[in-house]
N, C-alpha and C positions, 0 to 999 in steps of 0.2 A: 481295600484289601485285595491282594492277589496271591496266587500260589505260584511260586517261582520254581523252575527246575533246578536241580543240583547239577552244576557243571560236571560232565564226565560220567554221570551215573545212568545214562539213558538205557544201556543194554543190560542192566543188572536185574531189573524186573522183580520177580517173585523172590529172589534171593534177599531182597531188602524187607521182606515181611517181618512185622513185629519188632522192628528196631525204632527206637524213639530218640530224637534229638532234643536236648535240653539247653536253654540259654537263659541268662539272667542279665538284665540291663538296669543300671541305676538311672532313675528319672526323678530329679529333684530330691526330695527326702524319702522317697519310696523306691521299691524295686518292681520291675515287671518281669515275670517268668513266663516263658513260652515253651511248650512241649509239642513237637511236630512228629507225627508218625511218618517215617521215611517213605514207605510204599504208597500210602493213600493220601498223605498230606493232611490227615485229620489233625485238628489244632485244638489244644487246650491252653488256657492262659489265666493268670491272676496277678493282681497287684499284691505286694507283700510289704510288711513293715521291716525295713532294714535295720531298725533299732532294736528289733526283737532278738531273742536268743538264736543260737545256731540251729535249734530244733526246727525253725521255719523252713530250712532248706531240705531237711529230711521229709517234712510233711508235703513238700512239693511233689515228690515221687509218689507218695501215698495217695494224695488227692488226684493226681493225673491217672494213675492206674485204676482208681475207683471210677473216675469219669469214663474211661475207655471200656470198662467192664472186664478188665483183665490186665495182667502185667506184661509190658514189652519183654521180649527175651533178652534184649540188650538195650541199655541206656547209653547214649553218647553225649558226653558233656562238652559243650563247645567253649571250653576255657582251657587252653593248652597248659597253663601253669596251675590249674585247679584252684584258683583263688577267685573270690568275688570282691568287688569294690563297693563298699558301703557308701551311703550318701554323705557321711561325715569324713570320708577319706580313708577309713580303715580298710585294710585288705585281710581277708580271712580265708584260710585253707579249709575246704569243706569236702575234699575227695573221700576221706575216710568215712565220714558220716553218710554220704550218698552211697558209697559202696556197701556199707552195712545194711542200709535199707533195701538196696537192690538185691543183695544176697538173701535177705529174708523172704523176698518174693520169688526166689529161684532164678533171678536175673543176674546179668553181669553188667559192669560199668566200664565203658571205654572213653577215651579222650580224643577229641577231634583235632588232628594235626594237619589237616589239608590246607593248602594255600588258599582255597576258595572259602568264601563266607558260607557258613552252614545254614541250613534251612530254618532252624530255630532263631538264630541271630537275625536272619532276614525278617522273620515274623515279628520279632521284637521291634525292629526298626519301623515296620509298617504300622504296627499297633500304636506305637508312640505318636505317630502322625495322625492316625485315624481316631484314637480314643482320647478323651479328656483325662489328663493326669490328675489323680486325686492327691490330697494331702494325707498324712498319716491318720488324721481324724475322720477322713472321708472314705476310708477303704471299703466299708460295706456298700455304700452307694456307688462308688467307683467300680467295684466288681460287678454289681448288678447291671450297670450300664454296659460294661464290657461284655457280659454274658449275652445281653440282648444283641449287641453288635455282632458277636460271633455266631449266635444262633441264626441270625437273619441272613448272614452272608456265606460263611464257610461251607456248610453242607451242600449248597446249591452251586458252588463254583465249579467250572470245568477243571478236570485234572490237568496239570501242565504237560504230562507226557501222553495222556490218553484223553484228549479234549472232548471226545464223544461221550465220556462218562463223567459223572460228578464225583466230588470228593466223598460224599456220603455213600455212593455206590461202591467206590473203591474201598472204603473203610468196612463196609458190610462184608466184603471178601476177606479183608485182613483180620477182622475181629476173631475169626475162628482159629487164628494162629497165635493168639495171645495166651499167656499162661494163666491158669486159674488163680484168683486171689486167695491169699491164706485164709483159713477159717478164722484164725485169730492173729492179730498182728503180733501179740506177745512181745512187744518191743520195749526197750528201755524207756523209762518215763520221759527222758529228754526228747524223744521223738514227738511227744504229744504235749509238752510243756506249753502252757499258755495258749492252748489250741482254741481257735475259733473256726467257724464254718462259713466265712465270707469269701471263700475262693470261687473262682469262676470255672465251671466245667463245661467243655463243649467238644463234641465229637462230630 
């Protein structure tokens, strides 16, 4: 694992506080989701079942915000056409669902149109190489192994723009800029349909 700088963003600094990048990769019959905080490079990830309902994508945002202890002020989805490719070849438009969940947190949703690869996409690529890909039946064990990998590596890594500081130190600074989580999600049932708690949370 390594924390890569985002080309062209070196001078933005604290203006990037509390913005989270989201990417989804198809790996075999499952999906890998990565959420990267743009300022600190704090990383949260989980394997998901792409054969599940659309609700799984809304839960990604809920799980990530719960992991970080607050909601990012802006989510940036690194899929320009707002579609995800399922393991069986289906393409599904999920922007409306993600936007509804983000709004419930008081956040906004943006789309990554930069010509450069986004940080969450880069994290997905690194994790696919570093972590064993589970089958759909192995998701709980696969996420437990992924959590150990992230907890052992990411917090202690030097930040790509401030190498004298670790990602954990940078995130401690960023955490105070996150929005408070809702007292109650009060969401439509579809957000929680078939919910399980085998996601991996790492800050």
